[in-house]
MARLUMSE-53240 format. One line per 4 residues: number of its first residue (from 1); for each residue x, y, z of C-alpha. Coordinates in nm, 4 decimals, m for minus. Layout:
MARLUMSE-53240
NUM	X,Y,Z | ...
This chain:
MARLUMSE-53240
1	9.4658,15.2168,7.1262 | 9.1751,15.2945,7.3659 | 9.3318,15.1542,7.7202 | 8.8968,15.0413,7.7410
5	8.8758,14.9165,7.4256 | 8.8305,14.5494,7.4287 | 8.9990,14.3784,7.1958 | 9.0435,13.9698,7.2103
9	9.2511,13.7002,6.9797 | 9.0531,13.3293,6.8298 | 9.2705,13.1362,6.7592 | 9.1295,12.9271,6.5169
13	9.1806,12.5916,6.2394 | 9.0940,12.8449,5.9236 | 9.3306,13.1347,6.1561 | 9.3338,13.4114,6.3288
17	9.0485,13.6769,6.4048 | 8.9984,13.9247,6.5881 | 8.7179,14.0676,6.8137 | 8.6132,14.4133,6.9349
21	8.4347,14.6366,6.9524 | 8.2395,14.8378,6.6209 | 8.0963,15.1703,6.5758 | 8.0196,15.1306,6.2192
25	7.8978,14.6981,6.3444 | 7.7334,14.8785,6.6149 | 7.8710,14.6120,6.8037 | 7.9949,14.6842,7.1654
29	7.9556,14.3151,7.3161 | 8.2948,14.2162,7.2519 | 8.3323,14.0457,7.6149 | 8.0239,13.8906,7.5763
33	8.0943,13.7512,7.2916 | 8.4842,13.6128,7.4299 | 8.3161,13.5353,7.7212 | 8.0975,13.2570,7.5534
37	8.3062,13.1008,7.2879 | 8.4266,12.8117,7.4133 | 8.7657,12.6051,7.3456 | 8.6203,12.2108,7.1589
41	8.3168,12.4039,7.0413 | 8.2344,12.4336,6.6204 | 8.1345,12.7976,6.5259 | 7.9988,12.9713,6.2079
45	8.1581,13.2978,6.2137 | 8.0143,13.6249,6.0491 | 8.3229,13.8373,6.0304 | 8.4638,14.1541,5.8055
49	8.7566,14.2898,5.7317 | 9.1088,14.1714,5.6124 | 9.3801,14.0047,5.7504 | 9.7058,14.1684,5.6330
53	10.0444,13.9987,5.8736 | 10.3030,14.2863,5.8322 | 10.0309,14.5031,5.9777 | 9.9281,14.2777,6.2345
57	9.4864,14.3341,6.0769 | 9.2375,14.0140,6.1277 | 8.9393,14.0191,6.0390 | 8.7062,14.0433,6.2878
61	8.4093,13.9193,6.4735 | 8.0270,14.0570,6.4226 | 7.8245,13.7547,6.5294 | 7.9197,13.4078,6.5641
65	7.6527,13.0734,6.5844 | 7.6676,12.7181,6.7130 | 7.7476,12.4510,6.4422 | 7.5738,12.1568,6.5332
69	7.7976,11.8224,6.4923 | 7.6937,11.5894,6.2233
């Protein structure tokens, strides 16, 4: 684990997701994403990966969109 790496765990009613940079997906804005997510709002998340509890692996958030509540 690199000390400069930003890893955020995002807790939702749909499970726990990781938000970290990803070279594979050219994603280098995990800190920005974390700062933009607001508690109490609904979002559509685009994620990759698998949730593997015994390995502490989580799906990683690639991007998100604010959902309008109808």
